[in-house]
C-alpha positions in Angstrom: 0.0 0.0 0.0 1.5 3.3 -1.0 0.8 7.0 -1.5 -1.1 8.1 -4.6 1.1 8.4 -7.7 0.6 10.3 -10.9 2.1 9.4 -14.3 1.9 12.2 -16.9 1.5 10.3 -20.1 1.1 12.8 -22.8 0.8 16.6 -23.3 -1.0 18.0 -26.3 1.1 19.9 -28.9 -1.5 22.7 -29.6 -2.7 23.3 -26.0 -1.9 22.5 -22.4 -4.2 19.5 -22.3 -2.7 16.3 -21.0 -3.4 12.7 -20.2 -2.2 10.9 -17.1 -2.8 8.0 -14.7 -3.5 8.3 -11.0 -2.7 5.2 -9.0 -4.4 4.7 -5.6 -4.8 1.7 -3.4 -8.4 1.3 -4.6 -7.4 1.3 -8.3 -6.2 3.4 -11.2 -7.8 6.5 -12.6 -7.1 7.7 -16.2 -7.1 11.4 -16.6 -8.7 13.7 -17.6 -11.5 12.3 -15.3 -15.0 13.3 -14.3 -16.0 12.3 -10.8 -19.7 11.8 -10.1 -20.8 13.5 -6.8 -22.2 11.1 -4.2 -23.2 13.6 -1.6 -24.5 11.4 1.2 -22.6 8.3 0.1 -24.7 7.7 -3.0 -24.9 9.3 -6.4 -28.6 10.4 -6.5 -30.9 7.9 -8.2 -28.0 5.7 -9.5 -26.8 2.4 -8.1 -23.1 1.6 -7.6 -23.5 -1.2 -10.2 -24.9 1.3 -12.7 -22.0 3.7 -12.0 -19.5 1.0 -12.8 -21.2 -0.7 -15.8 -23.0 2.1 -17.6 -21.6 5.4 -16.4 -18.1 3.8 -16.3 -17.0 6.0 -13.4 -13.6 5.2 -11.9 -13.9 7.4 -8.8 -16.8 9.1 -6.9 -17.1 11.9 -4.3 -18.4 11.7 -0.8 -19.4 14.9 1.1 -17.8 15.4 4.5 -20.5 17.8 5.8 -23.4 15.6 4.9 -21.8 12.2 5.9 -20.7 13.7 9.2 -24.3 14.7 10.0 -25.9 11.5 8.7 -25.3 8.5 9.0 -22.6 9.9 11.4 -19.0 8.9 12.2 -19.9 6.1 14.5 -21.8 4.3 11.8 -19.1 4.8 9.2 -16.4 3.7 11.5 -18.3 0.6 12.5 -18.9 -0.2 8.8 -15.1 0.0 8.1 -15.4 3.3 6.1 -17.5 4.5 3.2 -16.1 1.9 0.7 -17.5 -0.9 2.8 -20.6 1.0 3.8 -21.8 1.8 0.3 -20.2 -1.1 -1.6 -18.0 1.0 -3.9 -14.6 -0.6 -4.2 -13.0 2.0 -6.5 -11.4 5.2 -5.3 -13.3 7.8 -3.3 -12.5 11.5 -2.9 -14.0 13.3 0.1 -14.4 17.1 0.0 -13.7 19.0 3.2 -17.2 20.5 3.8 -15.7 24.0 3.2 -18.1 24.6 0.3 -21.2 23.4 2.1 -20.3 25.7 5.0 -19.8 28.5 2.5 -23.3 27.9 1.2 -24.8 28.0 4.7 -24.0 31.7 4.9 -27.0 32.5 7.1 -26.2 30.0 9.9 -22.4 29.9 10.1 -19.6 31.9 11.8 -16.0 31.8 10.5 -13.2 32.3 13.1 -9.5 31.5 13.3 -10.4 28.3 15.2 -12.7 27.0 12.5 -16.4 27.3 11.5 -19.4 26.9 13.7 -22.6 26.1 11.8 -26.1 24.8 12.4 -27.1 21.4 11.0 -29.7 21.8 8.2 -31.3 18.5 9.6 -32.1 19.4 13.2 -30.5 22.8 13.9 -27.8 21.4 16.2 -24.6 23.4 16.4 -21.2 22.0 15.3 -17.6 23.2 15.0 -15.4 22.2 12.0 -11.8 23.0 12.8 -9.0 22.1 10.3 -7.9 19.3 12.7 -11.4 17.9 13.2 -12.1 17.9 9.4 -8.9 15.8 8.9 -10.1 13.3 11.6 -13.6 13.2 10.1 -12.3 12.4 6.6 -9.9 9.8 7.9 -13.0 8.1 9.4 -15.1 8.5 6.3 -12.2 6.8 4.5 -11.5 8.7 1.3 -8.5 7.8 -0.8 -8.1 11.5 -1.5 -9.1 13.9 1.3 -9.3 17.7 0.9 -7.9 20.4 3.1 -10.3 22.6 5.0 -10.6 26.0 3.2 -12.7 29.1 3.1 -14.4 29.6 -0.2 -14.9 33.4 -0.8 -18.1 34.4 -2.8 -17.7 35.2 -6.5 -17.7 39.0 -6.2 -15.4 39.3 -3.3 -13.1 42.4 -3.2 -9.3 42.2 -2.9 -9.2 42.6 0.9 -11.8 39.9 1.5 -10.2 37.5 -1.0 -6.7 38.2 0.5 -7.8 37.7 4.1 -9.7 34.5 3.1 -6.7 33.1 1.3 -4.4 33.8 4.3 -6.9 32.0 6.5 -7.0 29.1 4.1 -3.2 28.9 4.2 -3.1 28.9 8.0 -5.8 26.3 8.0 -3.8 24.2 5.5 -0.8 24.3 7.9 -3.0 22.9 10.6 -4.6 20.3 8.3 -1.1 19.3 7.1 0.2 18.8 10.7 -2.9 16.9 11.8 -2.9 14.7 8.7 0.8 13.8 9.0 0.5 13.1 12.8 -2.4 10.6 12.4 -2.3 7.2 10.8 -4.3 6.0 7.7 -7.4 4.0 8.6 -8.8 0.7 7.2 -5.4 -0.5 5.8 -5.0 1.7 2.8 -3.2 5.0 2.1 -5.1 8.3 2.3 -3.8 11.3 0.5 -4.3 15.0 1.3 -4.9 17.6 -1.5 -4.5 21.3 -0.6 -6.8 23.9 -2.3 -5.7 27.1 -4.0 -7.8 30.2 -3.2 -7.5 33.9 -3.9 -10.7 34.9 -5.6 -10.4 36.4 -9.1 -7.1 38.2 -8.3 -4.1 36.8 -10.2 -1.4 38.0 -7.7 -3.3 36.2 -4.9 -3.8 33.1 -6.9 -0.1 33.0 -7.8 0.8 33.4 -4.1 -1.6 30.6 -3.2 -0.3 28.3 -5.9 3.2 28.8 -4.6 2.3 28.2 -1.0 0.4 25.1 -1.8 3.0 23.7 -4.2 5.6 24.1 -1.4 3.8 21.4 0.6 4.7 18.8 -2.0 1.3 17.1 -1.7 0.4 14.2 -4.0 -2.1 16.4 -5.9 -3.4 19.9 -5.8 -6.9 21.5 -6.2 -8.2 24.8 -7.5 -11.1 26.0 -5.5 -13.3 29.1 -5.4 -14.3 29.1 -9.1 -17.8 28.8 -10.6 -19.2 30.6 -7.5 -20.7 33.5 -9.4 -17.9 35.1 -11.4 -18.3 35.5 -15.2 -17.3 32.5 -17.3 -14.3 34.3 -19.1 -12.8 35.2 -15.7 -13.2 31.6 -14.5 -11.3 30.4 -17.5 -8.6 33.1 -17.1 -8.0 32.2 -13.4 -8.2 28.5 -14.0 -5.5 28.7 -16.7 -3.3 31.0 -14.5 -3.5 28.5 -11.6 -2.6 25.6 -13.9 0.4 27.6 -15.1 1.6 28.0 -11.5 0.9 24.5 -10.1 3.4 21.6 -10.4 3.3 19.9 -13.8 4.0 16.4 -12.3 1.0 16.4 -9.9 -2.7 16.0 -10.8 -4.7 19.3 -10.9 -8.3 19.1 -9.6 -10.7 21.9 -10.5 -13.5 21.8 -7.9 -17.2 22.0 -8.8 -16.9 22.9 -12.5 -19.2 22.6 -14.5 -20.9 22.3 -17.9 -19.6 20.0 -20.6 -18.1 23.0 -22.5 -16.5 24.4 -19.2 -14.8 21.0 -18.7 -13.5 20.8 -22.3 -12.1 24.3 -22.1 -10.4 23.6 -18.8 -9.0 20.3 -20.0 -7.3 22.5 -22.7 -5.7 24.6 -19.9 -4.2 21.6 -18.1 -6.8 20.4 -15.6 -6.9 16.7 -14.9 -9.8 16.1 -12.5 -13.4 17.5 -12.4 -16.6 17.1 -10.3 -20.0 18.7 -10.5 -23.5 18.0 -9.4 -24.8 19.4 -12.7 -25.3 16.1 -14.6 -27.5 14.6 -11.9 -29.2 17.8 -10.6 -30.0 19.1 -14.1 -31.0 15.6 -15.2 -33.5 15.4 -12.4 -34.9 18.7 -13.7 -35.3 17.5 -17.3 -32.1 18.9 -18.8 -30.1 16.4 -20.8 -26.6 17.0 -22.0 -26.0 15.0 -25.2 -23.4 14.5 -27.8 -25.5 16.8 -30.1 -26.4 19.5 -27.6 -28.7 20.4 -24.7 -32.2 19.0 -24.5 -35.1 20.1 -22.3 -37.0 16.8 -22.3 -40.1 18.5 -20.9 -40.6 20.3 -24.2 -43.6 19.2 -26.3 -41.3 18.7 -29.3 -40.1 15.4 -27.8 -43.6 14.0 -27.1 -43.6 11.8 -30.2 -39.8 11.6 -30.8 -39.2 7.8 -30.6 -35.5 8.1 -31.4 -33.1 7.0 -28.6 -31.9 9.6 -26.1 -28.4 9.7 -27.5 -26.6 7.3 -29.9 -23.5 9.4 -30.1 -21.6 7.3 -27.6 -21.9 3.8 -26.0 -24.3 3.6 -23.0 -27.0 1.0 -22.6 -29.5 3.4 -21.1 -28.9 6.3 -23.6 -28.9 3.9 -26.5 -32.1 2.1 -25.4 -34.8 4.5 -24.1 -36.5 7.0 -26.4 -36.9 10.7 -25.8 -40.6 10.3 -25.9 -40.6 7.7 -23.2 -38.3 9.6 -21.0 -40.4 12.7 -21.4 -43.5 10.7 -20.4 -41.7 9.4 -17.3 -40.7 13.0 -16.3 -44.1 14.4 -16.9 -45.6 11.6 -14.8 -43.1 12.2 -11.9 -42.1 8.6 -12.3 -38.9 7.8 -10.4 -37.4 5.8 -13.3 -37.2 9.0 -15.3 -34.8 10.5 -12.7 -32.6 7.4 -12.9 -32.5 7.3 -16.7 -31.8 11.1 -17.0 -29.0 10.8 -14.3 -27.3 7.8 -15.8 -27.4 9.3 -19.3 -25.9 12.7 -18.2 -23.2 11.0 -16.1 -22.3 8.5 -18.8 -22.1 11.4 -21.3 -19.8 13.4 -19.0 -17.5 10.4 -18.4 -17.5 9.5 -22.1 -16.7 13.2 -23.0 -13.5 13.4 -20.8 -12.5 9.9 -21.9 -12.9 11.0 -25.6 -10.9 14.1 -24.8 -8.1 11.9 -23.6 -8.1 9.9 -26.8 -8.0 13.1 -28.9 -5.0 14.4 -26.9 -3.3 11.0 -27.5 -3.9 11.2 -31.2 -2.9 14.9 -31.5 -6.4 16.1 -32.6 -7.5 17.7 -29.4 -7.7 21.4 -30.3 -9.7 20.9 -33.5 -12.0 18.3 -31.8 -12.5 20.5 -28.7 -13.5 23.6 -30.8 -16.1 21.5 -32.8 -17.3 19.8 -29.6 -17.7 22.9 -27.6 -20.0 24.4 -30.3 -21.9 21.2 -30.6 -22.5 20.5 -26.9 -23.6 24.1 -26.3 -26.3 23.9 -28.9 -29.9 24.1 -27.6 -31.9 21.4 -29.4 
């Protein structure tokens, strides 16, 4: 059993896109990779078997804030960690809860010590300190665990973003010390990724990248994007961060985004992505397809008996018709949520996998430009 390793396999000639392989004790992950979000230990409406066989996911996320509140650490520890609890035997990444705490703006207080917040379940009060968040994630049992950070809102001014970044760095020092003074649990290696912050300010982001890179972690994450800033600024900051993070370590862009966001950011050198969009939008009748975006609620699909998407291989997407899926969604039938979620997730995983193939064959830039236009199209 050993620490996560990353092999950089190929870098595109016409862009900064790259392919690689992450090796963990729970298996290998080819990059670029999309990681389905399993907030409470499950990807909504999708079974672990479907994630493996149809979505072809190689890694999923668990959410520290939600899993800490329910089922709770005693249950997860008694189960032997999240892998054994939910039956997923491939890699798991756990986020730190920082973003959830950020989104609880009305009921949280940020101090040097950590963040106090009220549970959305029963109103009980809790404190997340950097040290405790390390302990919680050890118990949940992620292969990759994230440092505790503060995520500043999209429109933050320089002073707020600077103070927030400094706090994130002090918290990272405390996460680092706690992580390296506690043992792995459950007999496999756990890996800590720090998170770059700094809002939309390049000098802060550069400073943050340098501070984080100095830790020599097995991988690094870019946080605080896609939180309300305009898309062009998100791209600019993402590329800037990639340019200032170590080449030989995987780069994880947190919480981004649409299929076209992901393609653009692959072109800037990002290796890992996660987002709730495929499942959340799927449950709300929005399908991302190889030909463009579909609102399956629209009447135009009522008698369209063609399959949801035949542009890539997925049993669900290639089997059910648009008309049938529309009928299920209109009837509030649970099967509709499952079909839409599997389809969107499988499309995302296919898209990043296809990007990897195009990088390997030297066609990435041309393919990406065509693909971005296509996947953005409203059908």
